[in-house]
Phi, psi and omega in degrees: 000130181250148178243142180256123180278129180261118180269127179245138177285137179295137179267139180296143179285170179297322179294320179295319178297319179297322178296317179299320180294322181291330183282343178291131182290143176259117182294327180294310181295321178297318178297321179295320179296320179295317178297320178295321178295318178295322179298320180284327184276339184301313178301323179294316179296322180292318178298318179299318180286316184292327180292343180265007184254156173280172180299322179294314180294326183296321184264350183264332183223153174238103182209153178274359178288126181288158177250200187242018188251017182297312181296321178299319179293322179293319178297318180293322177295320178296325181281346183297117179049050174058043175079030181298328180302316181290334172294320176297320179296317178295319176300315181296318178298322178294309180301311185286318183292304181294316181299318182290320180295310180295318180297321180294318179295316179295319178297318180297314180296315181294316179295322178297317179295316180295330183275326192245357180239147174249128180206158181298136179084007182299314181297320179294319178298319181293324177294318176297322178299317178296323177294324178295330178296328184277349183272120177296140182297333183295332180293330183273354186297314181294310176302321178295322178298316181296320179294314181289332176295323177295329179271358179072028184253359178292155183062035174225167176300325182298328183294337177264325183286312188300314182293346188253004180274349175252119181237106179302321179293322177295319177295320178299312179297318181295323178296315180297315184288324177297320179296328185269331191250346181252104181293139177294330179296324179294318180295316180295323178295320178294321177294322179298326178282358177093013180287142177283159185297318180292327176295317179299317181294310186287323188261337184245307186289314184298317175300325177291331182268005189307312180301319178293323180292326176297318178296315178299317179300315181295316178301314183289321178300312180294320180297317180288320180300322183267359183294134180241312191296315183299306179294331178297322180279322188282328192251142174240337179273121184291347175283349176258356185296144164280178186295326182295313181289322179296314179292328176296321176296319176297321180295320178294324177290338181295341178296327178258344178225084185302338180298339181287344180298323178294327176292321179297317180293318177296320178294321177297321178295315180294331184289337180270348181298313179299325179294317178297316179298319180299315180295319181294324182285326188260354184294336181290345178275349181289147179226147176294334184290354172297314177293322178297321178296322178295323179293319180297322182292000000 
């Protein structure tokens, strides 16, 4: 008597089917993402095209086709008031660079302490911190001006730097990432070896938090670079202006001198170049585990 073996093909499980369904592209969602990307890129493309036009071309036609006057506009912008534009760029680099570095270190230290130390009032401090995240910075500009005016620091570099070195959102991110990426066993082992707390933070914790700190640095750098209201209120000397306030002054003058509009557009184009370079240089430090750390927390 012979038996015939019946071969059956394995059937995909429910989980496998769900995975296949998730992997199929959705044309609707893809189309929405493409439209959103075009919506965000259109102003950049328009500035790139408009900055290359002469004053006559700028007001006579509306097209995304670039012209040939970009270098002429940059040369004219450089010559404006003996290179005042580049003084604005240097000021902005100072405000954003120093402010972002100091803010990132303070955020890292504060987040590390909130994540790895137990002390009275810790929960209350974190709740206040979360409330600070919800408060727009523009609301605090006037009180900060009054405080710094009492100290005689308005119309100085300090009046722009000091209010921006504390970032509630940066501390919040650092606290989440420190809790997820810095093992408590490593800290205890370092303490057992006799390491001081600041040594542990600077030499052990910060390297582990590096991807999160890069993200905090970028957020703070971009926020300070694009900040307008705080320096607008704090500063009166145009030699201390950042690029945002300086270009706004040029734009206001353009109502009586339309030729300045081409300078404003050329300056706006040049002002985004450092941001693009910054993102390109630092993107390799980003890690997917930043989001994983936020989920774990």
